[in-house]
KELUMKE-284566 format. One record per residue: z, y, x of N, C-alpha, C in turn. Coordinates in steps of 0.05 Angstrom, whole numbers, padded with zeros to 5 digits, always signed. Atoms other than C-alpha are relative to their C-alpha. Last residue first. Example, Ala and Ser with C-alpha at 12.3 -4.5 7.8 and 13.67 -1.06 7.14 Angstrom:
REM residues 2
-00001-00024-00016+00143-00021+00273+00014+00022-00015;+00000-00024+00018+00156-00090+00246+00000+00024+00018;
//
This chain:
REM residues 404
+00013-00006+00020-03402+03161-00228-00014+00022-00008;-00018-00005+00030-03374+03162-00157-00021-00002-00031;+00010-00026+00006-03409+03127-00101+00010-00004-00028;-00011+00000+00027-03384+03068-00059-00010+00032-00003;-00022-00022-00004-03439+03053-00002+00012+00000-00033;-00001-00005+00030-03470+02988+00007+00020+00017+00002;-00013-00021+00004-03491+02970+00078+00003+00008-00036;-00027+00012-00009-03525+02916+00121+00019+00006-00022;-00008+00026+00016-03584+02925+00079+00028-00010+00005;-00012-00013+00016-03593+02991+00122+00013-00016-00030;+00002+00016+00019-03605+02960+00184+00017+00009-00021;+00028+00010-00011-03607+03010+00245-00009-00021-00026;+00005+00024+00005-03549+03053+00228-00027-00006-00010;+00013+00000+00031-03547+03110+00273+00008-00029-00006;-00008+00028+00021-03514+03129+00333-00017+00002-00016;+00010-00005+00011-03516+03183+00409+00002-00035-00024;+00000+00022+00016-03478+03191+00462-00020+00014-00032;+00032-00005+00009-03474+03236+00528+00006-00029-00027;+00011+00019+00007-03404+03253+00553-00020+00002-00020;+00033+00007+00013-03375+03304+00589-00001-00019-00009;-00008+00027+00009-03296+03336+00608-00035-00002-00015;+00019+00002+00025-03295+03402+00644-00013-00033-00003;+00012+00025+00010-03235+03418+00685-00017-00006-00025;+00016+00010+00026-03229+03480+00711-00001-00023+00000;+00017+00023-00005-03173+03511+00763-00009-00011-00028;+00002+00020+00021-03143+03579+00761-00012-00019+00010;-00029+00023-00008-03119+03627+00812+00004-00015-00025;-00021-00005+00020-03167+03684+00782+00023-00018-00001;-00004-00020-00003-03213+03680+00849+00024+00010-00025;-00022-00005-00015-03202+03607+00847+00007+00028+00008;-00013-00011+00007-03249+03598+00789+00030+00010+00009;+00020-00015+00018-03305+03570+00814+00014+00016-00016;+00010-00022-00012-03274+03540+00870-00008+00025-00016;-00022-00012-00015-03227+03480+00848-00006+00022+00007;+00018-00024-00016-03276+03457+00793+00023+00018+00013;-00024-00021-00004-03244+03387+00775-00022+00021+00006;+00006-00015-00021-03302+03347+00737+00013+00017+00002;-00014-00036-00005-03282+03303+00683-00003+00008+00036;+00000-00009-00039-03326+03237+00665+00016+00031-00011;-00016-00022-00007-03341+03199+00597+00017+00011+00022;-00024-00003+00008-03392+03148+00599+00018+00025+00001;-00019+00003-00023-03460+03170+00605+00027-00003-00016;+00008-00011-00024-03515+03162+00558+00015+00003+00030;-00018-00014-00016-03479+03120+00512-00017+00008+00021;+00019+00002-00036-03524+03090+00459+00011+00026+00014;-00007-00029-00025-03484+03076+00393-00018-00008+00021;+00010-00001-00036-03520+03026+00341+00012+00027+00012;+00008-00031-00011-03491+03015+00271-00002-00003+00032;+00026-00004+00007-03510+02936+00246-00001+00037+00007;+00014+00013-00025-03445+02912+00281-00030+00009-00006;+00002-00028-00015-03409+02959+00222-00019-00009+00024;-00001+00011-00024-03428+02897+00176-00003+00025+00017;+00027+00010-00022-03411+02929+00108+00000-00013+00023;-00011+00013-00009-03368+02972+00055-00030-00019+00013;+00021+00021-00017-03365+03035+00049+00008-00029+00001;-00001+00026-00019-03325+03089+00015-00026-00011-00003;-00029-00002-00002-03320+03160-00028+00005-00027+00020;-00007+00024-00015-03390+03182-00030+00029+00000+00003;-00013-00002-00037-03403+03240-00085+00008-00030+00015;+00028-00002-00021-03441+03238-00147+00011-00002+00022;+00023+00012+00009-03384+03261-00193-00022-00006+00018;+00018-00017+00012-03329+03289-00150-00022-00019-00009;+00006+00013+00025-03268+03253-00120-00020+00017-00021;-00009-00024+00019-03264+03299-00050-00018-00025-00031;-00018+00002+00017-03251+03244+00004+00004+00013-00020;-00002-00022+00019-03311+03235+00046+00027-00005-00020;+00005+00009+00020-03282+03190+00112-00008+00012-00029;+00031-00008+00007-03268+03230+00162-00021-00011-00017;-00001-00028+00003-03190+03217+00166-00025+00010-00012;+00015-00021-00013-03214+03142+00164+00018+00024-00012;+00006-00028+00012-03180+03087+00128-00010+00011+00031;-00014-00019-00019-03193+03005+00147-00009+00028-00017;+00004-00026+00009-03201+02948+00104+00019+00015+00016;-00017-00013-00015-03208+02870+00121-00010+00032-00011;+00006-00018-00024-03239+02835+00070+00019+00017+00014;+00006+00020-00020-03214+02782+00019-00014+00009+00026;+00013+00027+00006-03222+02822-00040-00013-00014+00025;+00010-00011+00033-03184+02882-00013-00025-00018-00001;+00025+00004+00012-03147+02865+00058-00009+00003-00022;-00002+00013+00018-03098+02899+00106-00023-00016-00017;+00000-00018+00021-03112+02900+00181+00012-00012-00034;+00020+00010+00006-03070+02865+00232-00013+00017-00026;+00024-00006-00018-03026+02895+00276-00026-00002-00010;-00011-00025-00015-02962+02860+00246-00028+00012+00020;+00005-00004-00028-02988+02804+00206+00003+00026+00006;-00029+00013-00001-02968+02794+00129-00001-00001+00029;+00011+00019-00019-03034+02837+00113+00028-00003+00012;-00017-00003-00024-03015+02881+00052-00003-00021+00021;-00036+00008-00009-03062+02855-00006+00003+00006+00028;-00005-00003-00029-03102+02903-00050+00025-00021+00017;+00034+00008-00017-03130+02868-00110+00010+00012+00028;+00016-00025-00014-03057+02885-00145-00020-00023+00014;-00003+00002-00031-03043+02827-00191-00012+00020+00008;-00017-00023-00002-03040+02843-00274+00010-00005+00033;-00021+00017+00003-03075+02775-00287+00026+00018+00008;-00010+00001+00041-03133+02820-00312+00025-00014+00002;+00013+00011+00000-03135+02849-00232+00003-00009-00036;-00007+00028-00002-03098+02903-00211-00015-00017-00014;+00023+00024+00026-03119+02968-00187+00022-00026-00003;-00012+00003+00020-03057+03015-00150-00015-00021-00026;-00022+00021-00005-03079+03003-00080+00017-00005-00026;+00010+00031+00004-03150+03033-00101+00024-00025+00002;+00017+00010+00027-03125+03098-00116+00000-00031+00000;-00025-00002+00012-03078+03107-00051-00012-00014-00031;-00016+00018-00007-03135+03080-00013+00020+00005-00013;+00015+00017+00020-03183+03132-00041+00017-00027+00001;+00000-00011+00029-03143+03189-00014-00004-00025-00019;-00024-00002+00015-03129+03153+00048+00005+00011-00026;-00019-00026-00006-03205+03158+00060+00034-00011-00009;-00015-00023+00021-03238+03091+00058+00016+00018+00011;-00014-00037-00021-03277+03040+00101+00004+00016-00024;+00001-00021+00020-03284+02963+00077+00005+00026+00015;-00027-00006+00012-03305+02901+00119-00011+00030-00018;-00005-00021+00015-03363+02856+00127+00029+00015+00002;-00012-00006-00011-03377+02807+00185+00004+00030-00021;-00031+00015-00021-03378+02745+00148+00004+00021+00015;-00025-00002+00014-03415+02793+00088+00020-00013+00019;-00010-00025-00012-03481+02808+00135+00038-00006-00017;+00008+00001-00029-03511+02740+00125+00026+00025+00009;-00024+00017-00017-03474+02735+00059-00001-00004+00021;+00004+00025-00006-03521+02790+00031+00019-00011+00010;+00008+00002-00028-03497+02859+00012-00007-00032+00006;+00021-00006-00004-03484+02875-00063-00021+00006+00025;+00022+00025+00010-03437+02823-00078-00026+00013+00006;-00008+00025-00012-03376+02859-00045-00026-00009+00003;-00007-00005-00022-03392+02925-00078-00010-00022+00024;+00022-00009+00000-03393+02900-00143-00015+00007+00026;+00016+00026-00002-03336+02872-00134-00024+00000+00001;-00005+00010-00023-03311+02939-00121-00014-00031+00008;+00021-00012-00022-03351+02971-00175+00013-00013+00027;+00014+00009-00002-03302+02924-00220-00028+00003+00016;-00005+00021-00009-03243+02949-00203-00029-00016+00002;-00014+00023+00008-03265+03015-00210-00001-00029+00010;+00012+00021-00005-03268+03081-00176+00018-00031-00011;-00013+00025-00016-03240+03140-00191-00022-00023+00000;-00018-00003-00016-03264+03213-00208+00016-00022+00008;+00008-00036-00015-03337+03224-00242+00031-00009+00019;+00001-00021+00018-03324+03143-00265-00009+00027+00017;-00022-00015+00001-03339+03077-00234+00000+00025-00018;-00022+00001+00007-03375+03019-00264+00022+00023+00010;-00008+00010+00023-03438+03021-00230+00030-00001-00002;-00016-00014+00014-03433+03067-00173+00003-00012-00024;-00008+00020+00021-03469+03031-00117+00013+00017-00014;-00021-00011+00015-03516+03070-00064+00015-00024-00025;-00036+00018-00002-03557+03023-00018+00021+00014-00020;+00000+00030+00020-03623+03056-00050+00029-00018+00012;-00018+00003+00032-03596+03118-00034-00006-00016-00015;+00014-00013+00023-03625+03109+00041+00025-00007-00024;+00001+00011+00034-03580+03084+00094-00015+00022-00020;-00030+00004+00001-03611+03111+00163+00004-00027-00023;+00000+00006-00032-03679+03144+00180+00031-00023+00004;+00015+00017-00003-03692+03152+00105+00000-00022+00024;+00021-00001-00008-03625+03181+00095-00023-00022+00008;+00021+00010+00015-03565+03192+00054-00025+00010+00018;+00024-00023+00003-03511+03213+00105-00027-00013-00009;+00005-00006+00030-03452+03171+00091-00019+00019-00005;+00008+00017+00024-03465+03127+00151+00002+00003-00031;-00022+00019+00013-03475+03175+00199-00001-00014-00023;+00006+00003+00027-03537+03201+00238+00022-00016-00010;-00001+00036+00017-03508+03213+00314-00006+00005-00035;-00019+00010-00005-03522+03289+00340-00001-00027-00015;-00011-00001-00021-03583+03333+00355+00032-00003+00004;+00017-00019-00026-03603+03328+00293+00017+00011+00011;+00030+00014-00016-03582+03259+00259-00010+00026+00013;+00029-00003+00018-03540+03294+00200-00021-00009+00012;+00020-00011-00016-03472+03270+00221-00024-00005-00009;+00009-00024+00011-03422+03243+00167-00021+00022+00017;-00004-00010+00030-03392+03183+00190-00016+00015-00013;+00003+00028+00011-03414+03171+00263+00005-00001-00031;+00034+00010+00001-03414+03241+00271-00004-00020-00011;+00004-00020+00028-03337+03250+00250-00030-00008-00002;-00011+00013+00026-03324+03191+00307-00019+00011-00025;+00027+00026-00002-03375+03227+00362+00017-00017-00030;+00031-00018+00016-03332+03299+00342-00013-00030+00003;+00001-00014+00017-03268+03262+00364-00021+00004-00020;+00001+00017+00021-03281+03219+00416-00002+00011-00017;+00037+00016-00004-03300+03275+00461-00004-00019-00022;+00011-00017+00016-03225+03311+00437-00036+00002+00004;+00001+00007+00039-03197+03247+00455-00015+00019-00015;+00017+00032+00009-03227+03243+00526+00004-00002-00033;+00031-00005-00005-03209+03318+00543-00019-00021-00019;+00011-00014+00017-03135+03310+00516-00035-00003-00003;-00007+00013+00024-03123+03257+00562-00012+00012-00024;+00015+00017+00005-03149+03296+00618-00003-00023-00022;+00022-00023+00012-03108+03358+00600-00034-00027-00002;-00002-00005+00026-03045+03314+00598-00030+00014-00005;+00001+00021+00022-03059+03279+00663-00006+00005-00022;+00027+00003-00006-03070+03346+00703-00005-00019-00015;+00027-00016+00018-03014+03376+00663-00025-00016+00011;+00015+00008-00014-02955+03317+00686-00029+00012-00005;+00023+00021+00002-02905+03359+00654-00023-00017+00016;-00015+00023+00007-02852+03393+00681-00016-00028+00001;-00001+00007+00023-02903+03448+00708+00020-00031+00002;-00030-00001+00014-02890+03476+00770+00004-00005-00021;-00031+00005-00024-02953+03465+00812+00026-00009-00017;-00001+00027-00013-03003+03455+00758+00020-00012+00019;-00016+00013+00027-02973+03517+00724-00010-00029+00009;-00031+00000-00005-02983+03556+00789+00013-00017-00025;-00016+00013-00021-03051+03546+00796+00031-00014-00001;-00014-00011-00025-03069+03567+00728+00006-00015+00018;-00027+00005-00005-03110+03518+00679+00002+00022+00026;-00005-00011-00018-03183+03525+00648+00040+00002+00005;-00033-00014-00002-03205+03479+00603+00004+00010+00031;-00017-00015-00026-03279+03468+00599+00025+00010-00013;-00023-00017+00009-03313+03419+00538+00011+00014+00028;-00023-00010-00025-03371+03378+00540+00011+00016-00012;-00020-00007+00007-03420+03335+00488+00024+00015+00029;-00027-00014-00029-03485+03320+00512+00020+00004-00022;-00005-00021+00002-03538+03275+00458+00026+00008+00021;-00018-00013-00003-03563+03207+00472+00004+00035+00003;+00005-00015-00034-03626+03189+00452+00030+00018+00001;-00034-00016+00005-03621+03138+00389-00011+00014+00029;+00003-00014-00030-03697+03113+00377+00026+00015-00004;-00028-00019-00002-03703+03068+00314-00005+00006+00030;-00020+00000-00025-03781+03032+00308+00032+00017-00008;+00004-00029-00011-03831+03015+00255+00024+00000+00020;-00017-00017-00023-03867+02954+00243+00010+00023+00004;+00004-00021-00017-03912+02922+00183+00029+00006+00013;-00016+00003-00016-03921+02858+00142-00004+00028+00021;-00031-00012+00004-03950+02877+00073+00014+00000+00027;-00004-00030-00010-04021+02857+00088+00020+00019+00000;-00023-00013+00003-04026+02780+00099-00008+00035+00000;-00017-00017-00016-04090+02745+00090+00019+00022-00001;+00001-00024+00005-04105+02690+00046+00010+00023+00021;-00028-00006-00004-04128+02625+00073+00002+00027-00002;-00003-00021-00026-04199+02600+00046+00032+00006+00000;-00009-00018+00018-04195+02536+00001+00005+00019+00021;+00024-00008-00019-04216+02462+00039-00001+00037-00014;+00004+00001-00026-04154+02432+00034-00021+00015+00006;+00009+00026+00008-04129+02477-00030-00008-00011+00034;+00027-00001+00005-04079+02530-00015-00014-00029+00000;+00013+00030+00009-04009+02534-00039-00028+00008+00003;+00012+00010+00029-03991+02608-00014-00012-00035+00006;+00027+00024-00003-03952+02628+00041-00005-00002-00025;-00009+00031-00008-03895+02695+00026-00032-00023-00001;+00001+00014+00022-03920+02760+00038+00008-00029-00002;+00027+00009+00001-03910+02781+00118+00010-00009-00033;+00003+00028-00009-03834+02819+00120-00034-00008-00020;-00001+00020+00024-03824+02893+00114-00013-00023+00016;+00000-00020+00034-03799+02944+00161-00007-00021-00022;+00015+00015+00007-03793+02895+00228+00004+00013-00028;-00015+00011+00019-03759+02941+00274-00021-00006-00017;+00026+00003+00022-03783+02961+00341+00023-00013-00020;-00003+00029-00002-03717+02988+00391-00026+00000-00027;+00020+00003+00023-03717+03052+00429-00003-00036-00008;-00001+00017+00009-03658+03082+00473-00021-00007-00026;+00002+00010+00028-03677+03147+00501+00003-00033+00004;-00007-00020+00015-03677+03185+00568+00007-00009-00031;+00025-00019+00020-03677+03124+00609+00011+00011-00012;+00022-00006-00020-03644+03082+00670-00028+00017-00020;-00001-00008-00036-03571+03089+00646-00025+00005+00005;+00021-00015-00009-03569+03083+00570-00001+00016+00021;+00001-00017-00015-03505+03038+00551-00035+00001+00006;+00015+00005-00020-03505+03001+00482-00008+00021+00026;+00004-00017-00017-03453+02993+00436-00017-00001+00021;+00017+00005-00022-03459+02958+00375-00003+00014+00016;+00031-00006-00005-03403+02983+00326-00016-00022+00019;+00018+00015+00009-03341+02944+00310-00028+00000+00000;-00008+00027+00006-03289+02978+00347-00017-00022-00005;+00006+00011-00027-03334+03040+00360+00012-00033+00002;+00026+00009+00003-03323+03056+00287-00013-00016+00027;+00008+00023+00017-03253+03066+00280-00023-00014+00012;+00021+00002-00001-03220+03119+00323-00017-00020-00001;+00006+00026-00014-03150+03129+00299-00032+00001+00001;+00010+00009+00017-03129+03205+00294-00010-00026+00005;+00028+00001-00003-03077+03226+00344-00013-00013-00024;+00008+00033-00015-03001+03234+00322-00032+00006+00004;+00000+00015+00028-02984+03309+00327-00012-00018+00002;+00026-00009+00004-02958+03339+00393-00002-00022-00027;+00005+00011+00032-02889+03336+00426-00023+00008-00009;+00013-00020+00017-02891+03332+00502+00003-00003-00030;+00008+00006+00017-02845+03301+00545-00010+00023-00016;+00039+00007-00012-02825+03309+00611-00011-00010-00027;+00010+00024-00003-02751+03342+00582-00034-00006+00006;+00028+00003+00005-02732+03414+00593-00007-00038+00011;+00011+00029-00019-02660+03422+00601-00033-00005-00017;+00017+00028+00019-02647+03500+00584-00007-00023+00018;+00014-00019+00020-02603+03558+00610-00016-00018-00027;+00027-00007+00002-02563+03507+00654-00014+00009-00032;+00019+00016+00014-02499+03517+00647-00021+00010+00004;+00000+00025-00022-02452+03550+00706-00015-00024-00017;+00014-00003-00017-02466+03621+00676-00004-00032+00021;+00034+00002+00019-02443+03607+00612-00017-00001+00024;+00015+00029+00000-02373+03593+00648-00028-00001-00006;-00031+00014+00001-02323+03658+00627-00016-00029+00004;-00017-00004-00016-02378+03707+00654+00026-00024-00003;+00010+00002-00027-02431+03674+00611+00020+00003+00022;-00002-00022-00011-02393+03665+00544-00008-00005+00034;+00013-00024+00021-02419+03617+00502+00007+00021+00014;+00031-00005-00005-02404+03562+00553-00014+00026-00015;+00014+00004+00017-02328+03567+00566-00037+00009-00009;+00035+00000-00001-02280+03572+00623-00015-00008-00028;+00009+00022+00024-02214+03599+00613-00028+00000+00006;-00008-00013+00031-02203+03650+00678-00004-00033-00015;-00010+00022+00014-02201+03649+00750+00004+00003-00023;-00020+00004+00026-02234+03705+00786+00000-00029-00011;-00028+00006-00010-02271+03715+00852+00023+00001-00027;-00012-00027+00006-02345+03710+00826+00028-00012+00014;+00013-00012+00020-02396+03648+00815+00021+00031+00001;-00013-00022+00012-02380+03602+00869-00016+00020-00016;-00021+00015+00008-02400+03529+00889+00017+00029-00018;-00021-00012-00018-02445+03549+00940+00025-00006-00018;+00000+00011-00028-02513+03517+00919+00031+00008+00014;+00007+00022-00020-02504+03500+00855-00001+00004+00022;-00015+00016+00007-02469+03560+00830-00008-00020+00022;-00021-00006-00023-02517+03606+00863+00018-00020-00001;+00006+00005-00029-02570+03574+00824+00016+00004+00015;+00004+00030+00006-02536+03585+00761-00005-00015+00026;-00030+00009+00000-02516+03656+00777-00001-00024+00006;+00000-00003-00030-02598+03667+00794+00036-00009+00002;+00022+00023-00021-02619+03632+00725+00023+00000+00027;-00004+00029+00013-02561+03671+00687-00013-00012+00016;-00033+00004-00008-02576+03738+00721+00005-00028-00002;+00012+00006-00025-02655+03726+00702+00031-00001+00019;+00006+00026-00006-02626+03728+00632-00005-00008+00031;-00017+00020+00007-02589+03791+00639-00011-00031+00004;+00002-00004+00033-02649+03827+00673+00019-00022+00000;+00022+00010+00021-02648+03840+00743+00017-00003-00022;+00017-00019+00017-02596+03853+00812-00030-00018-00020;+00034-00002-00013-02551+03797+00836-00011+00010-00023;+00021+00019+00023-02475+03814+00818-00028+00006+00002;+00028-00004-00001-02425+03825+00875-00013-00013-00023;+00010-00012+00032-02355+03814+00860-00031+00008-00009;+00001-00023+00006-02344+03760+00915-00005+00016-00024;+00002-00013+00017-02343+03690+00932+00009+00032-00003;-00018+00006+00021-02357+03672+01001+00003+00015-00026;-00002+00029+00018-02420+03681+01031+00020-00007-00014;+00007+00007+00027-02423+03745+01048+00004-00014-00016;-00026-00002+00008-02402+03738+01121+00002+00007-00030;-00011+00021-00004-02459+03707+01128+00023+00005-00007;-00008+00007-00022-02493+03771+01104+00015-00021+00010;-00028+00013-00006-02517+03790+01037+00003-00006+00031;-00018-00011-00009-02569+03846+01027+00029-00013+00008;-00004-00009-00021-02628+03804+01030+00018+00011+00011;-00018-00021-00010-02611+03763+00973+00007+00014+00026;+00007-00018+00024-02662+03713+00957+00018+00024-00009;+00030+00000+00006-02682+03694+01028-00002+00011-00020;+00013-00011-00020-02604+03699+01057-00028+00012-00014;-00003-00025+00008-02589+03655+00999+00002+00024+00010;+00017-00009+00021-02634+03604+01013+00018+00019-00010;+00026-00012-00006-02616+03607+01089-00009+00010-00025;+00003-00021-00016-02546+03592+01080-00023+00015-00004;-00012-00016+00017-02551+03533+01028+00000+00030+00012;+00018+00003+00017-02597+03497+01078+00007+00030-00031;+00027-00011-00024-02553+03508+01131-00023+00010-00018;-00021-00039-00003-02492+03489+01082-00022+00011+00013;+00009-00017+00034-02550+03426+01060+00022+00024+00004;+00032-00002+00010-02560+03408+01133+00007+00016-00027;+00008-00026-00016-02487+03410+01156-00026+00008+00004;-00008-00020+00006-02471+03359+01103+00003+00029+00015;+00014-00003+00025-02531+03309+01109+00029+00023-00005;+00025-00005-00005-02509+03305+01185-00008+00017-00019;-00001-00027-00012-02440+03295+01172-00015+00018+00008;-00004-00019+00007-02457+03239+01128+00000+00029+00002;+00017-00015+00016-02502+03213+01172+00018+00022-00017;+00014-00021-00020-02445+03212+01232-00020+00010-00021;-00020-00023+00002-02401+03169+01181-00017+00018+00011;-00001-00011+00031-02453+03119+01161+00014+00031-00002;+00033-00015+00002-02476+03110+01238+00007+00019-00030;-00001-00030-00014-02400+03106+01252-00025+00012-00014;-00020-00020+00022-02393+03051+01196-00005+00022+00022;+00012-00008+00024-02457+03016+01224+00012+00014-00018;+00035-00018-00010-02433+03008+01295-00004+00019-00028;-00012-00027-00010-02360+02979+01269-00025+00017+00005;-00006-00014+00015-02406+02931+01229+00015+00025+00005;+00020-00012+00012-02443+02907+01288+00011+00015-00031;+00004-00018-00022-02382+02897+01329-00026+00010-00017;-00029-00018+00001-02344+02852+01275-00016+00022+00016;+00000-00019+00030-02417+02819+01256+00030+00025+00002;+00024-00012+00004-02418+02796+01336+00000+00014-00028;+00000-00026-00022-02351+02776+01343-00025+00020+00000;-00027-00014+00021-02354+02730+01274-00002+00030+00026;-00024+00015+00000-02427+02704+01307+00022+00013-00014;-00011-00014-00024-02489+02732+01278+00028-00018-00002;-00029+00005+00016-02546+02688+01248+00025+00010+00024;-00007-00033+00021-02615+02724+01262+00026-00012-00014;+00011+00006+00025-02643+02656+01299+00007+00017-00023;+00016+00017+00007-02585+02671+01350-00009-00008-00034;-00015+00021+00012-02559+02736+01354-00022-00031+00009;-00013+00031-00023-02582+02778+01421+00012-00020-00025;+00012+00014-00010-02634+02819+01374+00016-00025+00019;+00018+00018+00021-02587+02839+01320-00022-00020+00016;-00023+00026+00012-02533+02860+01371-00017-00020-00017;-00006+00022-00040-02592+02899+01413+00024-00021-00015;+00018+00019-00005-02605+02935+01335-00003-00026+00020;-00001+00019+00019-02536+02956+01324-00024-00020+00000;-00016+00009-00011-02542+02995+01395+00003-00029-00017;+00004+00023-00026-02598+03017+01381+00006-00011+00005;+00017+00019+00013-02577+03047+01311-00016-00019+00022;-00024+00016+00016-02513+03080+01352-00027-00022-00021;-00006+00009-00025-02572+03119+01400+00020-00031-00019;+00026+00016-00009-02609+03144+01335+00016-00021+00023;+00009+00022+00034-02544+03170+01301-00023-00022+00018;-00024+00024-00003-02524+03197+01373+00001-00023-00028;+00007+00012-00026-02592+03237+01379+00017-00019-00002;+00032+00021+00013-02582+03259+01299-00008-00021+00030;-00011+00021+00017-02512+03290+01323-00016-00026-00006;-00014+00024-00013-02541+03322+01373+00012-00018-00010;+00019+00018-00015-02596+03354+01326+00014-00019+00020;+00012+00027+00002-02548+03371+01282-00014-00014+00004;-00015+00036+00008-02504+03398+01327-00016-00010-00009;-00012+00012-00032-02557+03450+01359+00014-00027-00008;+00024+00017-00003-02576+03467+01284-00007-00013+00029;-00002+00024+00019-02511+03496+01271-00021-00025+00010;
//
């Protein structure tokens, strides 16, 4: 049969060349009525020969596949028969299904067809339809990087920035010939950010990479990226600053001290409307232009119920899709990692200018594919790496919501 197929393909090629000659002989690509008829006849023959060739190739492939999967079969045994393929019941279902797709035969009996009985038609139904989608939990939103100041650190080990810790004292009114007083209050400090390494390895079998219905390699890279962003976001909010970023909700002289906590009006279990007003005016207007609220879902569910003296809700739902809601005229955001335990003395929210939180990226997120290291175990490794550090650099730009 292979020789017949090859001869047919040679004939097809010759006919295609003849059709090309008709086109080449036309004037400016326009065919006369006679040329068009000749061309159509040739192409009709080509299509007929292609269909014949495809049928023979399909038949030949089918026979070779059956011989390979069932060595006991002979060409004469390719017709419907009573033979049953070996294996467990589940294996036989898949094998019979493949046999049906290849030969159209599942046995020499004809009977009432039904899906719930394998021998009555169940074998010709696919055991399972697998779609190329993955069911997973919704990813948590990453908030801080959207509004923080992000600085790449590419040519050194750390990022240092001098800070003006104390301004000089106000100038003095001085007489014409009086001595000028010397300032002794002005001093400087430094904020230093040293990117820390985040890494994770995932191993995948070579077979899974080859046969998966999902684009498994892209999925792994996507999840590695997300799982690198996740600990960063957590640390930007609650990190202790030791080998990791210093968080906004971590009281520290290096970041935001307790002097920026505001609890006036709050109880040990609730946030008061008056406290929110106090938070807003606890930072200078220069920062207020960029300031935003940040709360947990628990806090927002309580704040959303607060009303002013006129009985109006203070939390305004945004009328524009995709834009944040507002609280006292300022955007409000929610994060899964804002402290949400309502107990006396704990933090439950924050108001401030997030551009005063600096993030130093030592290396962007990257993925390294390890082809050889795990080859002995028939696996491929993927290592995700990133380097970053972060901290609040100006505490007066923030005001933390603290319970009474």
